[in-house]
C-alpha positions as CSV (number, residue, x, y, z in Angstrom):
1,M,0.0,0.0,0.0
2,Y,1.2,3.5,-0.8
3,R,0.5,6.9,0.8
4,L,0.1,9.8,-1.5
5,S,0.8,13.0,0.5
6,N,0.9,16.8,0.1
7,I,-2.2,16.9,-2.0
8,K,-3.2,20.5,-1.9
9,I,-6.8,21.4,-2.9
10,R,-8.2,24.9,-2.9
11,D,-11.8,24.0,-3.3
12,N,-14.6,21.9,-1.8
13,Y,-14.1,18.5,-3.4
14,T,-16.0,15.3,-2.8
15,E,-14.1,12.2,-1.6
16,D,-14.1,10.7,-5.1
17,E,-12.9,14.0,-6.6
18,V,-10.0,14.1,-4.1
19,I,-8.9,10.6,-4.9
20,D,-9.1,11.3,-8.7
21,Y,-7.0,14.4,-8.2
22,A,-4.4,12.5,-6.2
23,L,-4.2,9.7,-8.8
24,K,-3.8,12.3,-11.5
25,K,-1.1,14.1,-9.6
26,Y,0.9,10.9,-9.1
27,H,0.3,9.6,-12.6
28,I,-1.5,6.5,-11.5
29,K,-4.0,4.8,-13.8
30,K,-7.4,4.3,-12.1
31,N,-7.8,0.8,-13.5
32,N,-4.7,-0.3,-11.5
33,V,-6.2,0.7,-8.2
34,K,-7.6,-2.0,-6.0
35,E,-8.5,0.2,-3.1
36,A,-8.2,3.9,-2.4
37,Y,-9.4,6.1,0.5
38,I,-8.5,9.4,2.2
39,Y,-6.2,8.9,5.1
40,K,-6.0,12.4,6.4
41,R,-7.3,15.9,5.7
42,S,-6.1,19.1,7.4
43,I,-6.5,22.8,6.8
44,D,-3.4,24.9,6.1
45,A,-4.3,28.5,7.0
46,R,-0.8,29.9,7.8
47,N,-1.0,32.1,4.8
48,K,-4.4,33.9,4.9
49,N,-4.1,34.7,1.2
50,D,-3.6,31.0,0.2
51,I,-5.6,28.7,2.4
52,F,-6.0,25.1,1.2
53,F,-6.9,21.6,2.3
54,N,-4.0,19.2,2.6
55,Y,-4.8,15.6,1.9
56,S,-3.1,12.2,2.2
57,V,-4.6,9.3,0.2
58,D,-3.8,5.6,0.7
59,I,-4.0,3.3,-2.3
60,D,-3.6,-0.4,-2.9
61,L,-2.6,-1.5,-6.4
62,I,-3.7,-4.5,-8.4
63,K,-0.3,-4.5,-10.1
64,D,2.5,-3.1,-8.1
65,C,4.6,-0.4,-9.7
66,K,7.0,2.4,-8.7
67,I,5.3,5.7,-7.7
68,N,7.7,8.6,-7.5
69,G,7.2,10.6,-4.3
70,A,4.8,8.1,-2.6
71,T,5.6,6.3,0.6
72,F,5.2,2.5,0.9
73,I,3.3,1.6,4.1
74,E,2.1,-1.6,5.7
75,K,-1.6,-1.7,6.2
76,E,-2.4,-2.0,9.9
77,V,-4.8,-4.7,11.0
78,F,-6.3,-4.8,14.5
79,P,-4.6,-7.7,16.4
80,S,-6.7,-10.9,17.0
81,I,-7.8,-11.3,20.6
82,L,-7.0,-14.5,22.6
83,V,-10.0,-15.5,24.7
84,N,-8.9,-17.4,27.9
85,R,-11.9,-16.5,30.1
86,K,-13.5,-19.6,31.7
87,S,-15.7,-18.0,34.4
88,N,-19.4,-18.7,34.2
89,L,-20.2,-15.4,35.9
90,N,-21.2,-12.4,33.9
91,P,-18.7,-9.5,34.0
92,V,-20.2,-6.3,35.3
93,I,-19.6,-2.9,33.8
94,I,-20.4,0.1,35.9
95,G,-21.1,3.1,33.6
96,A,-22.3,3.3,30.0
97,G,-20.0,6.1,28.8
98,P,-17.5,5.5,26.1
99,A,-15.2,3.4,28.3
100,G,-18.1,1.2,29.4
101,L,-19.7,0.9,26.0
102,F,-16.5,0.0,24.2
103,A,-15.6,-2.5,26.9
104,A,-19.0,-4.1,26.5
105,L,-18.7,-4.0,22.7
106,T,-15.4,-5.8,22.8
107,L,-16.6,-8.4,25.2
108,V,-19.8,-9.3,23.2
109,E,-17.8,-9.5,20.0
110,N,-15.8,-12.2,21.7
111,G,-18.6,-14.2,23.1
112,I,-18.7,-12.8,26.7
113,K,-22.0,-11.3,27.9
114,P,-21.6,-8.4,30.3
115,I,-24.2,-6.7,32.5
116,I,-24.0,-2.9,32.3
117,F,-25.2,-0.9,35.2
118,E,-25.9,2.8,34.6
119,Q,-27.4,5.1,37.3
120,G,-28.7,7.4,34.6
121,S,-31.3,6.8,31.9
122,R,-30.9,5.5,28.4
123,V,-29.9,8.2,26.0
124,E,-33.4,8.9,24.6
125,K,-34.8,9.6,28.1
126,R,-31.6,11.4,29.1
127,V,-32.0,13.9,26.3
128,E,-35.5,14.8,27.8
129,D,-33.9,15.1,31.3
130,V,-31.2,17.5,30.1
131,N,-33.7,19.6,28.1
132,T,-36.0,19.8,31.2
133,F,-33.1,21.1,33.3
134,V,-31.9,23.6,30.7
135,N,-35.4,24.9,30.2
136,T,-36.8,24.9,33.7
137,G,-33.9,24.5,36.2
138,K,-35.4,21.2,37.4
139,L,-32.4,18.9,38.0
140,N,-32.5,15.1,37.9
141,T,-29.4,14.1,39.9
142,K,-29.2,10.6,38.4
143,S,-29.8,11.5,34.8
144,N,-28.2,14.7,33.4
145,I,-25.2,15.9,31.4
146,Q,-22.8,14.0,33.6
147,F,-24.8,10.7,34.2
148,G,-26.6,8.5,31.7
149,E,-26.0,6.4,28.6
150,G,-23.2,7.8,26.5
151,G,-21.4,9.6,29.4
152,A,-20.6,13.3,29.7
153,G,-19.2,13.4,26.2
154,T,-22.6,12.9,24.7
155,F,-23.5,16.6,25.4
156,S,-20.2,18.0,24.1
157,D,-18.7,18.7,20.7
158,G,-18.1,14.9,20.3
159,K,-14.4,15.4,19.6
160,L,-12.5,12.2,18.7
161,T,-8.9,13.2,19.2
162,T,-6.2,11.3,21.0
163,G,-2.8,12.9,20.0
164,N,-1.8,9.7,18.3
165,S,-2.8,7.6,15.4
166,S,-2.6,4.1,16.9
167,I,-4.5,1.1,15.6
168,Y,-6.7,1.5,18.6
169,S,-7.7,5.0,17.5
170,R,-8.6,3.7,14.1
171,K,-10.6,0.9,15.6
172,V,-12.7,3.3,17.6
173,L,-13.3,5.5,14.6
174,E,-14.3,2.5,12.5
175,E,-16.8,1.4,15.2
176,F,-18.3,4.9,15.3
177,V,-18.7,4.9,11.5
178,R,-20.1,1.3,11.7
179,F,-22.9,2.5,14.1
180,G,-23.8,5.7,12.1
181,A,-21.1,8.4,12.4
182,P,-20.2,10.3,9.2
183,K,-17.5,8.6,7.2
184,E,-15.3,11.8,7.2
185,I,-14.3,11.3,10.9
186,M,-11.9,8.6,9.6
187,Y,-9.7,11.2,8.0
188,I,-10.3,14.8,9.1
189,A,-7.5,16.1,11.3
190,K,-9.8,17.0,14.2
191,P,-12.7,14.7,13.9
192,H,-16.0,15.4,15.8
193,I,-19.4,13.8,15.8
194,G,-21.7,16.3,17.4
195,T,-24.3,15.7,20.1
196,D,-27.1,15.2,17.5
197,N,-25.2,12.3,15.9
198,L,-23.9,10.8,19.1
199,V,-27.4,10.3,20.5
200,E,-28.3,8.0,17.6
201,I,-24.9,6.3,17.5
202,I,-25.0,5.4,21.2
203,K,-28.5,3.9,20.8
204,N,-27.3,1.8,17.9
205,I,-24.3,0.5,19.9
206,R,-26.6,-0.4,22.8
207,E,-29.0,-2.3,20.6
208,Y,-26.2,-4.2,19.1
209,I,-24.7,-5.2,22.5
210,I,-28.2,-6.4,23.5
211,S,-28.5,-8.4,20.3
212,K,-25.3,-10.2,21.2
213,G,-26.4,-11.1,24.7
214,G,-25.3,-8.1,26.7
215,K,-27.7,-6.6,29.3
216,F,-28.3,-3.0,30.4
217,L,-29.8,-1.9,33.7
218,F,-30.6,1.8,33.4
219,D,-31.7,4.0,36.3
220,T,-29.9,1.5,38.5
221,K,-27.1,2.7,40.8
222,V,-24.4,0.5,42.2
223,T,-24.1,1.4,45.8
224,D,-21.5,-1.0,47.3
225,F,-19.0,-3.7,46.5
226,D,-18.7,-7.2,48.0
227,I,-15.0,-7.6,48.5
228,T,-13.6,-10.6,50.3
229,Y,-9.9,-11.2,50.9
230,D,-9.0,-8.5,48.4
231,K,-11.1,-10.1,45.7
232,I,-14.3,-8.9,44.1
233,K,-17.2,-11.2,44.8
234,G,-20.2,-9.1,43.7
235,I,-21.9,-5.7,43.6
236,I,-24.8,-4.3,45.5
237,Y,-27.2,-2.0,43.7
238,D,-30.2,-0.1,44.9
239,T,-32.7,-3.0,44.3
240,G,-30.5,-6.1,44.8
241,K,-27.2,-7.9,44.7
242,L,-25.3,-9.7,41.9
243,D,-22.5,-12.1,42.2
244,T,-19.5,-11.6,39.8
245,D,-15.8,-12.0,39.8
246,T,-15.1,-9.1,37.3
247,V,-16.1,-5.5,37.6
248,V,-15.1,-2.7,35.2
249,L,-15.2,0.7,36.9
250,A,-16.1,2.9,34.0
251,I,-17.8,5.4,36.3
252,G,-16.9,8.8,34.9
253,H,-15.2,11.8,36.5
254,S,-18.4,12.9,38.4
255,A,-19.2,9.6,40.3
256,R,-18.5,11.2,43.7
257,D,-20.6,8.8,45.8
258,T,-18.8,5.8,44.2
259,F,-15.4,7.4,44.9
260,K,-16.3,7.7,48.5
261,K,-17.5,4.1,48.7
262,L,-14.3,2.8,47.0
263,V,-12.2,4.7,49.6
264,E,-14.3,3.1,52.3
265,R,-13.8,-0.4,50.8
266,K,-9.9,0.2,50.8
267,V,-9.6,0.4,47.0
268,K,-6.4,2.3,46.4
269,I,-7.1,5.8,45.2
270,I,-4.7,8.7,44.9
271,P,-5.4,12.4,44.2
272,K,-4.2,13.8,40.9
273,N,-3.9,17.2,39.3
274,F,-6.9,18.7,37.5
275,A,-8.0,22.1,36.3
276,V,-10.8,24.6,36.9
277,G,-11.9,27.8,35.2
278,A,-14.8,29.2,33.1
279,R,-16.3,28.9,29.6
280,I,-15.4,31.8,27.3
281,E,-17.7,32.8,24.5
282,H,-16.9,34.8,21.3
283,L,-18.8,35.4,18.1
284,Q,-17.9,32.4,15.8
285,S,-17.5,34.9,13.0
286,D,-14.8,36.7,14.9
287,I,-12.9,33.5,15.4
288,N,-13.3,32.6,11.7
289,N,-11.9,36.0,10.7
290,S,-8.9,35.7,13.0
291,Q,-8.1,32.1,11.9
292,Y,-8.9,32.3,8.2
293,G,-9.0,36.0,7.3
294,K,-12.0,37.6,5.6
295,N,-11.4,36.7,2.0
296,T,-11.6,32.9,1.9
297,K,-12.3,31.7,-1.7
298,F,-14.2,28.6,-0.7
299,K,-16.3,27.3,2.2
300,L,-14.3,26.3,5.3
301,P,-15.6,24.6,8.4
302,P,-16.0,26.8,11.5
303,A,-12.6,27.7,12.9
304,E,-11.2,26.1,16.0
305,Y,-8.3,26.9,18.3
306,K,-6.2,25.3,21.0
307,L,-4.1,27.5,23.2
308,V,-1.6,27.1,26.1
309,Y,0.1,29.7,28.3
310,H,2.5,29.3,31.2
311,A,1.9,32.1,33.7
312,K,4.5,33.9,35.8
313,N,3.2,32.2,39.0
314,G,4.1,28.8,37.5
315,R,0.5,27.9,36.5
316,T,-0.5,26.5,33.1
317,C,-3.5,28.0,31.5
318,Y,-5.1,26.4,28.5
319,T,-8.2,26.1,26.4
320,F,-10.1,22.8,26.4
321,C,-13.0,21.3,24.5
322,M,-13.4,24.2,22.1
323,C,-16.9,24.1,20.6
324,P,-17.3,26.0,17.3
325,G,-20.8,27.3,16.7
326,G,-21.9,25.7,20.0
327,Q,-23.4,26.7,23.3
328,V,-22.5,26.6,27.0
329,M,-24.5,23.9,28.8
330,A,-25.9,23.6,32.3
331,S,-24.0,20.5,33.5
332,S,-24.7,20.1,37.2
333,S,-25.2,16.7,38.7
334,D,-25.5,17.7,42.3
335,E,-28.2,19.9,43.8
336,K,-27.3,23.5,44.5
337,T,-24.2,23.5,42.3
338,I,-23.3,25.2,39.0
339,V,-21.2,23.3,36.5
340,T,-20.7,24.3,32.9
341,N,-19.6,22.5,29.8
342,G,-19.7,23.1,26.0
343,M,-21.7,21.5,23.3
344,S,-21.9,21.6,19.5
345,K,-24.1,19.9,16.9
346,F,-22.4,18.3,14.0
347,S,-23.1,21.3,11.8
348,R,-21.5,23.7,14.3
349,D,-23.8,26.4,13.0
350,G,-24.5,28.4,16.1
351,E,-23.6,32.1,16.5
352,N,-21.1,31.7,19.3
353,A,-17.9,29.8,19.8
354,N,-17.0,28.6,23.3
355,S,-14.2,26.9,25.1
356,A,-13.1,26.1,28.6
357,L,-10.5,28.5,29.8
358,L,-8.6,26.6,32.5
359,V,-5.9,26.8,35.1
360,N,-4.3,23.7,36.5
361,V,-4.8,22.8,40.2
362,L,-2.0,20.8,41.8
363,V,-2.4,18.1,44.4
364,D,0.0,20.1,46.6
365,D,-2.3,23.2,46.4
366,L,-4.8,21.3,48.6
367,N,-4.4,20.6,52.3
368,G,-4.6,17.2,54.0
369,N,-4.1,13.6,53.0
370,D,-7.6,12.8,51.9
371,P,-7.4,11.2,48.4
372,L,-10.7,13.0,47.6
373,K,-9.5,16.5,48.5
374,G,-9.6,17.6,44.8
375,M,-13.2,16.5,44.6
376,Y,-14.1,18.5,47.6
377,F,-12.3,21.6,46.1
378,Q,-14.4,21.2,43.0
379,E,-17.6,20.9,45.1
380,E,-16.8,24.1,47.0
381,L,-16.4,26.1,43.7
382,E,-19.6,24.7,42.3
383,K,-21.6,25.6,45.4
384,K,-20.1,29.1,45.5
385,A,-21.0,29.6,41.8
386,Y,-24.6,28.5,42.6
387,V,-24.9,31.1,45.3
388,M,-23.2,33.8,43.1
389,G,-25.7,32.9,40.3
390,G,-28.7,33.5,42.5
391,E,-29.4,30.0,43.9
392,N,-31.7,29.1,41.0
393,Y,-29.3,27.3,38.6
394,Y,-28.5,30.6,36.8
395,A,-24.8,30.8,36.0
396,P,-22.6,33.7,37.1
397,I,-21.3,35.5,34.0
398,Q,-18.9,38.4,33.3
399,R,-17.7,40.3,30.3
400,V,-13.9,39.9,29.8
401,E,-13.3,43.7,30.1
402,D,-15.0,43.7,33.5
403,Y,-13.1,40.6,34.7
404,I,-9.8,42.3,33.8
405,K,-10.9,45.5,35.7
406,N,-12.3,43.5,38.6
407,I,-15.7,45.1,38.5
408,K,-19.2,43.5,38.4
409,T,-20.7,43.2,34.9
410,E,-23.8,45.4,34.5
411,H,-24.6,44.8,30.8
412,I,-23.8,42.5,27.9
413,G,-22.5,43.6,24.5
414,K,-22.3,41.9,21.1
415,V,-21.8,38.4,22.6
416,I,-25.1,37.0,23.9
417,P,-24.5,34.3,26.5
418,T,-25.9,30.9,25.5
419,Y,-26.2,29.3,28.9
420,K,-29.7,28.3,30.0
421,P,-31.8,28.3,32.1
422,G,-30.3,31.8,32.6
423,Y,-27.4,33.9,33.9
424,T,-26.6,36.5,36.5
425,F,-24.2,39.4,36.2
426,S,-21.3,38.8,38.5
427,N,-17.7,39.4,39.4
428,L,-15.8,36.1,38.9
429,N,-12.8,37.6,40.6
430,E,-14.7,36.8,43.8
431,L,-15.2,33.1,42.8
432,F,-11.6,32.0,42.2
433,P,-8.5,32.1,44.3
434,E,-6.0,34.8,43.4
435,H,-3.5,32.5,41.8
436,I,-6.2,31.3,39.3
437,N,-7.4,34.8,38.6
438,S,-3.9,36.2,37.9
439,A,-3.1,33.2,35.6
440,L,-6.4,33.6,33.7
441,K,-5.8,37.3,33.1
442,E,-2.2,36.8,31.9
443,A,-3.5,34.1,29.6
444,L,-6.2,36.3,28.1
445,V,-3.5,38.9,27.1
446,A,-1.3,36.1,25.7
447,F,-4.1,34.4,23.8
448,D,-5.2,37.7,22.2
449,K,-1.8,37.9,20.5
450,K,-2.4,34.5,18.9
451,I,-6.1,35.0,18.1
452,K,-7.0,38.6,17.4
453,G,-10.1,39.5,19.5
454,F,-9.7,36.7,22.0
455,M,-9.7,39.4,24.7
456,D,-12.6,41.3,23.2
457,N,-14.3,43.4,25.7
458,D,-17.6,41.8,25.1
459,A,-16.4,38.2,25.2
460,V,-18.3,36.4,28.0
461,L,-17.0,34.2,30.8
462,T,-19.5,31.8,32.3
463,A,-18.6,29.9,35.5
464,V,-17.8,27.5,36.7
465,E,-15.9,24.7,34.7
466,T,-14.7,22.0,37.1
467,R,-15.3,18.7,35.4
468,T,-12.7,18.6,32.7
469,S,-11.0,15.6,34.2
470,S,-11.1,13.4,37.2
471,P,-9.5,14.7,40.4
472,V,-8.5,11.1,41.4
473,Q,-6.8,8.1,40.0
474,I,-7.9,4.6,40.9
475,T,-4.5,2.9,40.8
476,R,-4.1,-0.3,38.7
477,D,-1.4,-2.8,37.8
478,S,0.2,-1.8,34.5
479,D,0.1,-5.4,33.3
480,T,-3.2,-6.8,34.4
481,L,-5.0,-3.4,34.6
482,M,-6.6,-4.5,37.9
483,S,-6.7,-2.4,41.0
484,N,-5.4,-3.7,44.3
485,I,-8.6,-5.7,44.4
486,D,-8.5,-8.8,42.2
487,G,-11.1,-8.6,39.5
488,L,-11.7,-4.9,39.8
489,Y,-10.7,-3.0,36.7
490,P,-10.5,0.9,36.9
491,C,-11.2,2.2,33.4
492,G,-11.6,5.4,31.5
493,E,-11.8,9.0,32.5
494,G,-13.3,8.7,36.0
495,A,-10.6,6.3,37.0
496,G,-7.9,8.7,35.7
497,Y,-6.8,6.9,32.6
498,A,-8.4,9.0,29.8
499,G,-9.2,12.5,28.8
500,G,-12.1,12.4,26.3
501,I,-14.3,10.2,24.2
502,M,-11.5,8.6,22.2
503,T,-9.1,7.8,25.0
504,A,-11.9,6.6,27.2
505,A,-13.1,4.3,24.4
506,I,-9.6,3.0,23.8
507,D,-9.1,2.3,27.5
508,G,-12.4,0.4,27.5
509,I,-11.2,-1.8,24.7
510,K,-7.8,-2.5,26.4
511,V,-9.5,-3.4,29.7
512,A,-11.9,-5.7,27.9
513,I,-9.0,-7.5,26.2
514,K,-7.3,-8.0,29.6
515,I,-10.5,-9.6,30.9
516,L,-10.7,-11.8,27.8
517,N,-7.1,-12.8,28.2
518,H,-7.4,-13.5,31.9
519,K,-7.6,-17.2,32.9
């Protein structure tokens, strides 16, 4: 197989047109092509006067021949899985987010029938619960943006990035396409699915798992663990008990009750660094103009950004989960708290762009030896934001100009906040510790030099963003992937081993393979 690279196209071509263009450029006859597909597409906007798509195309030939300038590559194939499992007990998966779903998918594809417990609702009902909260402020603490089938990433931009191009990454992308995702996620440089697509895809994955013998128990919370002589013997849930020798902890980063129970049951947990901050909103048109210029000759997707700054006080400030054409979402899972997140549909056609604007919180910042001290710090900020917002699930907001000046916002400008059920004019300097405020303000100045208008006076900050990652890690053996409790497999983002949909799904696959390998 050959890779044809550096294919520059300054127009909106279809996939077939891109492949035809590549073959013509490399002087390859179409009737000698056995297989051809786009491997990668990125946008080169370094020169605003000459923006283009840069493609790579992989081809397999019927009759091999020399292709000048092409790179020969070995086609990767996902490795076969050795199934040693002999247990007659069904493995239990706690959590139906990406880690749990892909663990379940891998198990059923290899003849093992898991039982998946999810304290939230199936995705169709969960959408209703989220809409009810957004429109009325009535929170369902078991089924919301954090809890329910699909996990927290369901109500996000649906980004599918990992920072690497391993065979596991490709496997996850192939599975998403298999269950209904647009084919283009296989090759665009920064793939995303969008909440509207994710809802249907997750439903399709669930139905397939059930068709292969898996079982889902929605609206069912695991409340305790039967652990005897450092071995898992079963789980206790709100209406019963189930014997098992295998439990996958795919619990997500907001499963605070479960974290507490695991500590009580002597499962080894350590605190880890995380980040907090706010959502920042700009007009998407302003971001487009900054990234692409105003004179693009063909249609480009809504512009994105990813920024990092190292502040004078040693803190790292960065943007996270940037949602082009999206909205800021009410993402609380506990009563009397405010939590924000960002969401986009696949079209990304909303008026505003938003992103988390974060500062890292170090374990050493927090007093005491409690492994859950980071979780309690998050809770304190969320409760404080709830009071600041008016104790009605309205979020505290502030214009960037007012935040820099340390004065309460009294009006909004050209950027209309998208957070619902509503917002309250505030001074976010009173929410965060000083070291976080100073780092955020420095970063705003630095980011404005990279993206013109990032520090626009009317840009809006909505607080508080606390759930970007888990504040703990449930330790596990690097070989078996088990915790200090035999048969207990920490997995995904909540356990501290992932940072998004893709990495969580990959971790779910890897944990499932270990379960299948285990005798």
